[in-house]
N, C-alpha and C positions, 0 to 999 in steps of 0.2 A: 696597143690594145689588139690590133689585128694579129700580131704574132702570138699573143696570148690565146686568142680564139683558135688559131691554127694548131698551137701546141695542145690545147684542150681537146680538140677534135681528134688529133693523133692518139692522145692518151686514151680517150674513150674507145677508139677503134681497136687499139691493142688489147684493152681490157675485154672488149666484146669478143675478139678472136680467141683470147685465152679462155673465156667462159665457154665458148663453143667447143673448144678442145676437150674440156673437162666434163661436158654434158654427156650423159648416157643416152644413146639413141638406138632405135631399132634399125638395123641394117639388113638389107635383103640380098639374095644372090641365088645362083643356080649351080648345082653340082653336076658335072658332065663327065662321061667316060672319055678318057683321053684318046682311045683308039677308035671307038665307034661314033663318038661325038653325040651319043644319046644321053638324055638326062638320067640321073641315078636317084631312085627313091630309097628311103630308109637309111640314108647316110647319117651318121652321128656328127653333129656340129657342136663342139664344146668351146665355150669361152674359158680358156685356162686361167685367165686373169681374174674373172669374176666367179669362176667355178659354177657355171650354169650351162645348160645344154638344151638342144632340141634335135629333131630329126627331119630330114627332107621329105617333102611330099612325093607321091608317085611321079610327078613331073619334075622332080629334082629341086624344087623351090625350098628356100629356108628363110627364116626371119629370126634374128637374135639380138638381144640388147648388148651394146658394146660402145666403147668410146675410143678415141685415138690412142694408139699404142697398145691396145689390148691384143692378146694372142689368141687366135682361133685355131682349133684342131679339127681336121676333117678325117674321119675314120670309117672304114667299111671293111668287113671281113674279107680277107684275100687281096686287099689293096694296100698300097703304101699310104701310111698316115702322113699327112702334110700339115705344116704349121704356117699360118698366114698372119701377118701383122696388119692391124686395122690402120688405115691411113686417112688423112683428110679428104683425099680424092674419093676414096670409097664411100665415106659418109656423105659427101656432097653430090656424088654421081651414082647413087644407087640405081639399079643393082649391078652386081658383077658376076663373072663366071669363074668357077673353080674346077680344075681338071684333076681327076684321080686316075692313077695307073695301076694295073694289076701287079702284084708282087711276083718276082722271079724266084722260085723256090729251088734251093739246092739241098738235097736230102743228105743228112749226115749218115755216116756208117753206123749201123746198128749191130750190137753183139747180142746174140741169143744164147742164153745159158740153158743147158739140158738138165732136167731133173728126172730121175728114175722114179716116177710116181707109181704107186701100187693100185690106185683106184679106191682106196679106203681113206675117207676124209680125215679121220683121227690120226692115221699114220702119215698121210701126205702133208698135213699142216706142220708136222714136226720136221719134215725134210726141207721145206721151203724156208730160207732164212728171213727173219724179220728184223728191221733196223731197231737197235736198242735205244736210239735217241729220238724215237718217234712218239710224241705225246699228243694223242688225238682223242676227240670225243665226237659222238654222233648226235645229230639233231633229228627228232621224229619228223617224218615227212620228207626229209632230204636224203638223197642217195649217197652224197659225199660226206666225209668227215672233216671236221675243222680242228686244226691244231691250236693248242694253247701254249704259247711259248713260256708264259710266266708260271706254268705248272711243272715245268721241267726243273731238275736240280740246278741250283746256283743261278737261276734266272734273275732273281732279285739282286743278288750280290753283284752280278755283272752290271746291271743298270745303276745300282748304287755306286759302284766303283767309278763309273763314268762321270758322276757328279763331282767327285773329289779329285778327279784327274783331268785337268784342262787339255791334256794331250790325247785323251781318249777319243776314239772315233765317234761314239754316240754323242759326246759333248760337242764335238765340232759340227755334227749334223743337227742335233736337236737344240743345243744351247745357243748356237750362233745363227740359227735360221728360224726363229719363232714365227715370223710372218708367213713363211712358206708352210710351216707345220700347222698353222691355224687353218689352212685350207682343208685339212683332213675332216674337220667337222662339217664344212660346207659340202664336201664331196659325199659324205655319208647321207646328207639330207636330200641331195638332188637325184631323183630316180633315173633321169637320163644318163647321168654320169655313172651311177651304180650299174645300170643295165649294160652300158658299154664296157665297163671294166670286167663284168662277169663273163664277157666273151673274149677277153684278151689274155694272152699268156706271154706277150713279148716285152712287157714292162715299159714300152716306149711312151704310151699315153700317160701312164702313171708318173713316169719320170718328168714328162713335160708339165703335168699339172702341179707337181711338187717343186718344179724348177731345180731338180737335182740330176746328177749323172746317173744314167741307167745302170752302170756298173756298180754304183754305190748301194743299190737296193739289196742285193744278196749280202753285202757286208753289214748293212743295218740289221737284217734279220738274223745273221749269225751272232752279232753282238747282243741281240735280244733273246738268244738261246733257242731259236727255231731250228729244226732239223734240216739236214741237207735234202731229205725227201720232200719236205714241205716246200722249201725254197724252189726246188726244181719243178714240182707238179702243180702247185697252187695257181689259180687264176689271179688276175690283177685285183679283183675285188677282195679276194681272201688276203692277198698281200697287203692291200690298203688297210683292211681291218686289223691285220697283225701289226703293222707299223703304228696305226692309231692307238692300239692298246698299249704298245710299248712306250709311245710318247706320253700317254696319259699317266702311266706309271712313273715315268721319268719326272714329270711335272710335280706329282705328289711327293716323291722322294726329295726333290730339290726344295720344295716348299718347306718340308719338315727337317731340312738339313741343319 
């Protein structure tokens, strides 16, 4: 009987610990500048696993819902984005400190092309080349245009072809990663995530959220028939919306296959 009681106690302890690991809790911390050791306000803190986010207070403090093994992203313009795994120690020993370092920029060589402009708008617009694969539309109130990949020629046939071809790139990204692609809907709902992506052009945060290789993002957009201009110039929010649109089209076509 004594051994049974000991066994039962151990079983209950193991179950309780397992329960604690799976419970979502609010964890706290402070984001600090790595060189000055001063707190950093307005840093984006994103739970990439739960697709939710917050920003630090002026004193660098943050609080976010998370559980063990969730991945948190810390991002601030001009600083290295870092990924941190939530551990048992962090949950039990709140709060903790996160250090961000400034990015070291290396400027690429820029080629400037000369155009012999006349000063007359109608004439000069004919002299400056325009990409023929650029399909964009403007939204009233916004200064930037948005590209619609599915409006360009053969866009549907490309996505449709991926459904019937298991070796196709889109099939491997969309068809084999439904869990990761479902995050797109959550990303579009969370204002903190959207606001962060709107300031990003490096694809790092977006890749981390979708759990894909950063180098795969241009390939996804190419296969969804977005132009090279859009792929190079769009911010991460526009890229996320483009991938989401292509994925929704993929699901509809697959369902009607």
